[in-house]
C-alpha positions as CSV (number, residue, x, y, z in Angstrom):
1,M,-5.1,-10.5,15.6
2,E,-5.2,-6.4,15.3
3,I,-3.6,-4.1,12.7
4,T,-2.0,-1.7,14.8
5,E,0.1,0.2,12.1
6,I,-0.4,0.5,8.2
7,R,2.5,2.4,6.1
8,V,2.0,3.1,2.6
9,T,4.8,4.1,0.5
10,L,3.7,5.7,-2.8
11,R,5.5,4.7,-6.4
12,N,5.0,6.5,-9.3
13,E,5.8,3.4,-11.9
14,D,3.5,2.0,-14.7
15,K,1.7,-1.4,-12.7
16,L,3.5,-0.5,-9.3
17,K,1.8,1.9,-7.1
18,A,3.0,1.1,-3.9
19,F,4.7,-1.1,-1.2
20,V,3.1,-1.5,2.2
21,T,3.7,-2.5,5.6
22,V,1.6,-3.8,8.2
23,T,2.1,-4.1,12.0
24,F,0.3,-6.6,14.3
25,D,-0.5,-6.6,17.6
26,K,2.2,-3.9,17.6
27,C,4.8,-6.7,17.8
28,F,4.9,-8.6,14.3
29,A,5.6,-6.7,10.6
30,V,4.9,-7.7,7.4
31,R,6.8,-5.6,4.8
32,N,6.9,-5.8,0.9
33,M,3.4,-6.3,0.0
34,K,2.6,-4.2,-3.0
35,I,0.0,-2.7,-4.4
36,V,-0.1,-3.1,-8.3
37,Q,-2.2,-1.9,-11.2
38,G,-4.7,-4.8,-12.1
39,E,-6.6,-4.7,-15.7
40,T,-9.4,-3.0,-14.4
41,T,-8.8,-2.1,-10.5
42,P,-5.6,-1.9,-8.3
43,M,-5.1,-5.3,-6.3
44,L,-2.7,-6.4,-3.7
45,C,-0.2,-8.6,-3.9
46,M,1.6,-10.4,-1.1
47,P,5.6,-10.7,-0.2
48,S,7.4,-13.5,-2.7
49,R,10.7,-14.9,-3.7
50,K,11.3,-15.8,-7.2
51,L,12.1,-19.8,-7.5
52,P,14.6,-21.5,-9.6
53,D,11.8,-22.2,-11.9
54,G,10.9,-18.9,-12.4
55,T,8.0,-18.9,-10.6
56,F,7.0,-16.7,-7.7
57,K,6.0,-18.0,-4.0
58,D,4.3,-16.1,-1.6
59,V,6.3,-16.1,2.2
60,A,3.4,-14.4,3.8
61,H,-0.3,-14.6,3.2
62,P,-3.7,-14.7,4.9
63,I,-5.3,-18.1,5.2
64,N,-8.5,-17.7,4.6
65,A,-10.9,-15.1,3.0
66,E,-12.6,-13.5,5.7
67,F,-8.8,-12.4,6.8
68,R,-7.9,-11.8,3.2
69,T,-10.9,-9.3,2.4
70,Y,-10.4,-7.5,6.2
71,L,-6.6,-6.7,5.2
72,E,-7.2,-5.7,2.0
73,K,-10.3,-3.4,3.2
74,R,-7.8,-1.9,5.5
75,I,-4.6,-1.3,3.2
76,F,-6.6,0.0,0.5
77,A,-8.4,2.5,2.7
78,A,-4.7,3.4,3.8
79,Y,-3.6,3.6,0.5
80,Q,-6.5,6.1,-0.6
81,E,-5.6,7.7,2.5
82,E,-2.1,8.5,1.2
83,L,-3.2,9.8,-2.4
84,L,-5.0,12.2,-0.7
85,K,-2.3,13.4,1.2
86,S,0.1,13.7,-2.1
87,N,-2.6,15.0,-4.1
88,G,-3.1,18.0,-1.4
89,K,0.8,18.3,-0.9
90,T,1.2,18.3,-4.6
91,A,-1.7,21.2,-4.8
92,L,-0.4,23.0,-2.5
93,R,2.9,23.2,-4.1
94,Q,1.3,24.3,-7.6
95,S,-1.0,26.7,-6.0
96,P,0.5,30.5,-6.3
97,A,-1.7,32.4,-4.6
98,N,-1.7,29.6,-1.4
99,P,-2.0,31.5,1.3
100,E,-1.6,28.8,3.7
101,Q,2.4,29.2,1.9
102,P,4.9,31.7,3.7
103,S,6.0,34.0,1.1
């Protein structure tokens, strides 16, 4: 199974840092994965639904540790790229003498 696209939508919230959609083999997408801030590092949460007893159950998830590691590695790399792009855009907007921006 090949990951063919990863879309990261950054969020500026206390715990929620991003929503992620992953497309597999150009034909199957999993939406609403979340990157949340854990106690020390960000962590990936699978899409889930709330049960009547108030607990949550994943609706899609990796079956083995090897695939989870592969998925997390790819998603966190895409997340870091999106953060860099976002920070670069912020820096460009804040720079008063930016030669790349038209006057």
